[in-house]
N, CA, C and O atoms as a GROMACS GRO file, in nm:
protein
  316
    1UNK      N    1  -5.430   3.890  -8.738
    1UNK     CA    2  -5.454   3.752  -8.776
    1UNK      C    3  -5.476   3.737  -8.925
    1UNK      O    4  -5.428   3.642  -8.987
    2UNK      N    5  -5.552   3.833  -8.985
    2UNK     CA    6  -5.589   3.820  -9.123
    2UNK      C    7  -5.554   3.946  -9.200
    2UNK      O    8  -5.537   4.053  -9.140
    3UNK      N    9  -5.541   3.935  -9.333
    3UNK     CA   10  -5.521   4.050  -9.418
    3UNK      C   11  -5.657   4.114  -9.440
    3UNK      O   12  -5.752   4.046  -9.477
    4UNK      N   13  -5.666   4.246  -9.419
    4UNK     CA   14  -5.796   4.311  -9.426
    4UNK      C   15  -5.792   4.440  -9.503
    4UNK      O   16  -5.685   4.494  -9.531
    5UNK      N   17  -5.911   4.489  -9.538
    5UNK     CA   18  -5.924   4.620  -9.601
    5UNK      C   19  -6.012   4.710  -9.517
    5UNK      O   20  -6.050   4.817  -9.564
    6UNK      N   21  -6.047   4.671  -9.397
    6UNK     CA   22  -6.138   4.746  -9.312
    6UNK      C   23  -6.079   4.764  -9.174
    6UNK      O   24  -5.998   4.684  -9.128
    7UNK      N   25  -6.122   4.872  -9.109
    7UNK     CA   26  -6.080   4.894  -8.972
    7UNK      C   27  -6.176   4.829  -8.873
    7UNK      O   28  -6.153   4.833  -8.753
    8UNK      N   29  -6.283   4.770  -8.923
    8UNK     CA   30  -6.382   4.705  -8.838
    8UNK      C   31  -6.331   4.568  -8.795
    8UNK      O   32  -6.286   4.489  -8.879
    9UNK      N   33  -6.337   4.541  -8.667
    9UNK     CA   34  -6.295   4.412  -8.614
    9UNK      C   35  -6.418   4.334  -8.568
    9UNK      O   36  -6.496   4.383  -8.487
   10UNK      N   37  -6.433   4.214  -8.622
   10UNK     CA   38  -6.547   4.129  -8.590
   10UNK      C   39  -6.498   4.005  -8.517
   10UNK      O   40  -6.406   3.937  -8.563
   11UNK      N   41  -6.559   3.976  -8.403
   11UNK     CA   42  -6.531   3.854  -8.330
   11UNK      C   43  -6.644   3.756  -8.361
   11UNK      O   44  -6.758   3.776  -8.317
   12UNK      N   45  -6.614   3.651  -8.435
   12UNK     CA   46  -6.712   3.550  -8.472
   12UNK      C   47  -6.704   3.436  -8.373
   12UNK      O   48  -6.596   3.382  -8.346
   13UNK      N   49  -6.818   3.399  -8.317
   13UNK     CA   50  -6.823   3.301  -8.210
   13UNK      C   51  -6.919   3.189  -8.247
   13UNK      O   52  -7.032   3.215  -8.290
   14UNK      N   53  -6.875   3.067  -8.231
   14UNK     CA   54  -6.964   2.953  -8.245
   14UNK      C   55  -6.902   2.835  -8.174
   14UNK      O   56  -6.780   2.817  -8.176
   15UNK      N   57  -6.986   2.754  -8.111
   15UNK     CA   58  -6.937   2.634  -8.043
   15UNK      C   59  -6.886   2.530  -8.141
   15UNK      O   60  -6.802   2.447  -8.107
   16UNK      N   61  -6.936   2.537  -8.263
   16UNK     CA   62  -6.891   2.443  -8.367
   16UNK      C   63  -6.777   2.508  -8.445
   16UNK      O   64  -6.798   2.608  -8.514
   17UNK      N   65  -6.659   2.452  -8.433
   17UNK     CA   66  -6.540   2.511  -8.494
   17UNK      C   67  -6.556   2.529  -8.645
   17UNK      O   68  -6.517   2.632  -8.699
   18UNK      N   69  -6.614   2.429  -8.713
   18UNK     CA   70  -6.631   2.440  -8.859
   18UNK      C   71  -6.719   2.558  -8.898
   18UNK      O   72  -6.692   2.625  -8.998
   19UNK      N   73  -6.824   2.584  -8.820
   19UNK     CA   74  -6.914   2.695  -8.849
   19UNK      C   75  -6.841   2.828  -8.829
   19UNK      O   76  -6.847   2.915  -8.915
   20UNK      N   77  -6.773   2.843  -8.718
   20UNK     CA   78  -6.699   2.966  -8.690
   20UNK      C   79  -6.592   2.990  -8.796
   20UNK      O   80  -6.574   3.102  -8.843
   21UNK      N   81  -6.522   2.886  -8.832
   21UNK     CA   82  -6.417   2.899  -8.934
   21UNK      C   83  -6.475   2.936  -9.071
   21UNK      O   84  -6.413   3.011  -9.146
   22UNK      N   85  -6.592   2.883  -9.104
   22UNK     CA   86  -6.656   2.913  -9.232
   22UNK      C   87  -6.695   3.062  -9.239
   22UNK      O   88  -6.671   3.128  -9.340
   23UNK      N   89  -6.754   3.113  -9.132
   23UNK     CA   90  -6.788   3.256  -9.131
   23UNK      C   91  -6.662   3.342  -9.137
   23UNK      O   92  -6.660   3.442  -9.207
   24UNK      N   93  -6.561   3.303  -9.065
   24UNK     CA   94  -6.436   3.378  -9.068
   24UNK      C   95  -6.378   3.381  -9.208
   24UNK      O   96  -6.333   3.485  -9.255
   25UNK      N   97  -6.378   3.267  -9.276
   25UNK     CA   98  -6.325   3.259  -9.412
   25UNK      C   99  -6.400   3.353  -9.507
   25UNK      O  100  -6.340   3.412  -9.597
   26UNK      N  101  -6.530   3.366  -9.487
   26UNK     CA  102  -6.611   3.452  -9.574
   26UNK      C  103  -6.585   3.600  -9.548
   26UNK      O  104  -6.597   3.681  -9.641
   27UNK      N  105  -6.551   3.638  -9.428
   27UNK     CA  106  -6.540   3.779  -9.392
   27UNK      C  107  -6.398   3.832  -9.382
   27UNK      O  108  -6.378   3.953  -9.382
   28UNK      N  109  -6.299   3.744  -9.374
   28UNK     CA  110  -6.164   3.789  -9.343
   28UNK      C  111  -6.099   3.875  -9.451
   28UNK      O  112  -6.005   3.948  -9.422
   29UNK      N  113  -6.147   3.869  -9.573
   29UNK     CA  114  -6.087   3.955  -9.676
   29UNK      C  115  -6.137   4.099  -9.668
   29UNK      O  116  -6.075   4.190  -9.723
   30UNK      N  117  -6.250   4.121  -9.599
   30UNK     CA  118  -6.307   4.254  -9.588
   30UNK      C  119  -6.297   4.315  -9.448
   30UNK      O  120  -6.310   4.436  -9.432
   31UNK      N  121  -6.273   4.232  -9.348
   31UNK     CA  122  -6.272   4.278  -9.210
   31UNK      C  123  -6.158   4.213  -9.133
   31UNK      O  124  -6.108   4.106  -9.169
   32UNK      N  125  -6.118   4.281  -9.026
   32UNK     CA  126  -6.027   4.220  -8.931
   32UNK      C  127  -6.113   4.122  -8.851
   32UNK      O  128  -6.204   4.164  -8.780
   33UNK      N  129  -6.086   3.995  -8.862
   33UNK     CA  130  -6.169   3.894  -8.796
   33UNK      C  131  -6.092   3.822  -8.688
   33UNK      O  132  -5.971   3.800  -8.697
   34UNK      N  133  -6.166   3.785  -8.586
   34UNK     CA  134  -6.116   3.698  -8.480
   34UNK      C  135  -6.218   3.587  -8.466
   34UNK      O  136  -6.337   3.606  -8.489
   35UNK      N  137  -6.171   3.472  -8.428
   35UNK     CA  138  -6.260   3.356  -8.416
   35UNK      C  139  -6.250   3.300  -8.276
   35UNK      O  140  -6.142   3.284  -8.221
   36UNK      N  141  -6.367   3.270  -8.218
   36UNK     CA  142  -6.373   3.209  -8.086
   36UNK      C  143  -6.466   3.089  -8.094
   36UNK      O  144  -6.567   3.091  -8.164
   37UNK      N  145  -6.430   2.986  -8.022
   37UNK     CA  146  -6.507   2.862  -8.023
   37UNK      C  147  -6.583   2.847  -7.892
   37UNK      O  148  -6.551   2.763  -7.808
   38UNK      N  149  -6.685   2.930  -7.875
   38UNK     CA  150  -6.769   2.926  -7.756
   38UNK      C  151  -6.761   3.055  -7.678
   38UNK      O  152  -6.674   3.139  -7.700
   39UNK      N  153  -6.855   3.069  -7.586
   39UNK     CA  154  -6.868   3.192  -7.510
   39UNK      C  155  -6.749   3.226  -7.422
   39UNK      O  156  -6.706   3.340  -7.417
   40UNK      N  157  -6.697   3.127  -7.354
   40UNK     CA  158  -6.581   3.152  -7.266
   40UNK      C  159  -6.461   3.197  -7.348
   40UNK      O  160  -6.390   3.289  -7.308
   41UNK      N  161  -6.438   3.132  -7.461
   41UNK     CA  162  -6.328   3.170  -7.551
   41UNK      C  163  -6.349   3.312  -7.601
   41UNK      O  164  -6.253   3.389  -7.612
   42UNK      N  165  -6.473   3.347  -7.632
   42UNK     CA  166  -6.503   3.482  -7.680
   42UNK      C  167  -6.470   3.586  -7.575
   42UNK      O  168  -6.413   3.690  -7.607
   43UNK      N  169  -6.506   3.559  -7.451
   43UNK     CA  170  -6.477   3.654  -7.345
   43UNK      C  171  -6.328   3.675  -7.327
   43UNK      O  172  -6.285   3.783  -7.286
   44UNK      N  173  -6.248   3.574  -7.356
   44UNK     CA  174  -6.103   3.587  -7.347
   44UNK      C  175  -6.045   3.665  -7.464
   44UNK      O  176  -5.942   3.730  -7.451
   45UNK      N  177  -6.112   3.660  -7.580
   45UNK     CA  178  -6.059   3.724  -7.701
   45UNK      C  179  -6.110   3.865  -7.725
   45UNK      O  180  -6.054   3.938  -7.806
   46UNK      N  181  -6.214   3.904  -7.655
   46UNK     CA  182  -6.270   4.036  -7.677
   46UNK      C  183  -6.186   4.142  -7.606
   46UNK      O  184  -6.137   4.120  -7.495
   47UNK      N  185  -6.170   4.257  -7.673
   47UNK     CA  186  -6.099   4.370  -7.614
   47UNK      C  187  -6.153   4.498  -7.676
   47UNK      O  188  -6.252   4.494  -7.748
   48UNK      N  189  -6.089   4.609  -7.648
   48UNK     CA  190  -6.136   4.740  -7.694
   48UNK      C  191  -6.133   4.755  -7.847
   48UNK      O  192  -6.199   4.844  -7.900
   49UNK      N  193  -6.059   4.671  -7.917
   49UNK     CA  194  -6.049   4.683  -8.061
   49UNK      C  195  -6.163   4.612  -8.134
   49UNK      O  196  -6.182   4.634  -8.253
   50UNK      N  197  -6.239   4.528  -8.066
   50UNK     CA  198  -6.348   4.454  -8.128
   50UNK      C  199  -6.470   4.545  -8.140
   50UNK      O  200  -6.515   4.603  -8.042
   51UNK      N  201  -6.523   4.556  -8.264
   51UNK     CA  202  -6.639   4.639  -8.291
   51UNK      C  203  -6.769   4.559  -8.289
   51UNK      O  204  -6.874   4.611  -8.250
   52UNK      N  205  -6.763   4.434  -8.331
   52UNK     CA  206  -6.882   4.351  -8.344
   52UNK      C  207  -6.853   4.214  -8.285
   52UNK      O  208  -6.749   4.154  -8.312
   53UNK      N  209  -6.945   4.164  -8.203
   53UNK     CA  210  -6.938   4.028  -8.150
   53UNK      C  211  -7.062   3.957  -8.198
   53UNK      O  212  -7.173   4.006  -8.179
   54UNK      N  213  -7.044   3.840  -8.259
   54UNK     CA  214  -7.162   3.768  -8.305
   54UNK      C  215  -7.148   3.618  -8.282
   54UNK      O  216  -7.044   3.558  -8.308
   55UNK      N  217  -7.254   3.561  -8.232
   55UNK     CA  218  -7.269   3.416  -8.220
   55UNK      C  219  -7.402   3.385  -8.286
   55UNK      O  220  -7.508   3.420  -8.233
   56UNK      N  221  -7.397   3.322  -8.399
   56UNK     CA  222  -7.517   3.306  -8.480
   56UNK      C  223  -7.620   3.213  -8.419
   56UNK      O  224  -7.739   3.228  -8.447
   57UNK      N  225  -7.581   3.120  -8.338
   57UNK     CA  226  -7.675   3.022  -8.285
   57UNK      C  227  -7.704   3.037  -8.137
   57UNK      O  228  -7.816   3.010  -8.094
   58UNK      N  229  -7.606   3.078  -8.058
   58UNK     CA  230  -7.625   3.079  -7.914
   58UNK      C  231  -7.558   3.202  -7.852
   58UNK      O  232  -7.442   3.196  -7.812
   59UNK      N  233  -7.631   3.312  -7.845
   59UNK     CA  234  -7.569   3.435  -7.795
   59UNK      C  235  -7.565   3.446  -7.643
   59UNK      O  236  -7.575   3.556  -7.590
   60UNK      N  237  -7.550   3.336  -7.572
   60UNK     CA  238  -7.558   3.338  -7.426
   60UNK      C  239  -7.451   3.426  -7.361
   60UNK      O  240  -7.477   3.482  -7.255
   61UNK      N  241  -7.334   3.438  -7.419
   61UNK     CA  242  -7.229   3.521  -7.362
   61UNK      C  243  -7.222   3.659  -7.424
   61UNK      O  244  -7.141   3.741  -7.383
   62UNK      N  245  -7.307   3.687  -7.523
   62UNK     CA  246  -7.300   3.815  -7.593
   62UNK      C  247  -7.322   3.935  -7.501
   62UNK      O  248  -7.250   4.033  -7.515
   63UNK      N  249  -7.417   3.931  -7.407
   63UNK     CA  250  -7.433   4.049  -7.321
   63UNK      C  251  -7.306   4.084  -7.243
   63UNK      O  252  -7.273   4.202  -7.229
   64UNK      N  253  -7.236   3.984  -7.192
   64UNK     CA  254  -7.113   4.010  -7.117
   64UNK      C  255  -7.006   4.068  -7.208
   64UNK      O  256  -6.935   4.160  -7.169
   65UNK      N  257  -6.993   4.014  -7.329
   65UNK     CA  258  -6.894   4.064  -7.424
   65UNK      C  259  -6.927   4.207  -7.465
   65UNK      O  260  -6.838   4.291  -7.473
   66UNK      N  261  -7.055   4.234  -7.491
   66UNK     CA  262  -7.097   4.367  -7.530
   66UNK      C  263  -7.062   4.468  -7.420
   66UNK      O  264  -7.008   4.575  -7.449
   67UNK      N  265  -7.093   4.434  -7.297
   67UNK     CA  266  -7.065   4.524  -7.186
   67UNK      C  267  -6.914   4.546  -7.171
   67UNK      O  268  -6.869   4.656  -7.140
   68UNK      N  269  -6.838   4.440  -7.192
   68UNK     CA  270  -6.692   4.452  -7.180
   68UNK      C  271  -6.635   4.544  -7.287
   68UNK      O  272  -6.541   4.619  -7.260
   69UNK      N  273  -6.691   4.539  -7.408
   69UNK     CA  274  -6.642   4.624  -7.517
   69UNK      C  275  -6.686   4.768  -7.498
   69UNK      O  276  -6.605   4.860  -7.510
   70UNK      N  277  -6.813   4.787  -7.470
   70UNK     CA  278  -6.871   4.921  -7.472
   70UNK      C  279  -6.876   4.989  -7.337
   70UNK      O  280  -6.887   5.112  -7.329
   71UNK      N  281  -6.868   4.911  -7.229
   71UNK     CA  282  -6.884   4.967  -7.098
   71UNK      C  283  -7.030   4.994  -7.063
   71UNK      O  284  -7.060   5.052  -6.959
   72UNK      N  285  -7.120   4.950  -7.151
   72UNK     CA  286  -7.264   4.969  -7.130
   72UNK      C  287  -7.330   4.834  -7.110
   72UNK      O  288  -7.280   4.732  -7.157
   73UNK      N  289  -7.443   4.835  -7.041
   73UNK     CA  290  -7.513   4.709  -7.017
   73UNK      C  291  -7.648   4.705  -7.088
   73UNK      O  292  -7.741   4.638  -7.042
   74UNK      N  293  -7.660   4.776  -7.200
   74UNK     CA  294  -7.786   4.781  -7.272
   74UNK      C  295  -7.786   4.694  -7.399
   74UNK      O  296  -7.832   4.736  -7.504
   75UNK      N  297  -7.733   4.573  -7.387
   75UNK     CA  298  -7.728   4.478  -7.497
   75UNK      C  299  -7.868   4.440  -7.543
   75UNK      O  300  -7.957   4.414  -7.462
   76UNK      N  301  -7.888   4.436  -7.675
   76UNK     CA  302  -8.013   4.389  -7.734
   76UNK      C  303  -7.982   4.275  -7.828
   76UNK      O  304  -7.885   4.281  -7.904
   77UNK      N  305  -8.063   4.172  -7.824
   77UNK     CA  306  -8.047   4.058  -7.914
   77UNK      C  307  -8.146   4.072  -8.029
   77UNK      O  308  -8.260   4.113  -8.008
   78UNK      N  309  -8.103   4.040  -8.147
   78UNK     CA  310  -8.193   4.044  -8.262
   78UNK      C  311  -8.191   4.176  -8.334
   78UNK      O  312  -8.119   4.268  -8.294
   79UNK      N  313  -8.272   4.186  -8.441
   79UNK     CA  314  -8.273   4.307  -8.522
   79UNK      C  315  -8.333   4.428  -8.451
   79UNK      O  316  -8.340   4.536  -8.508
   0.00000   0.00000   0.00000
């Protein structure tokens, strides 16, 4: 999707399209970025190539996406 200099793939998720697009614009020159507009969209876009899934405001679907990527169910929210 984007021109990158990194092998890291980040899936940026937000229900607000402008917010998700803004984060994508900031990161796309350094990372392979994907953008999803909500949890359901994120679950459709996540695959084995995604290294990081982030939803800055509402991580309700993050545990499912994490498990789908890693095969583990030990998702932690926060630092």
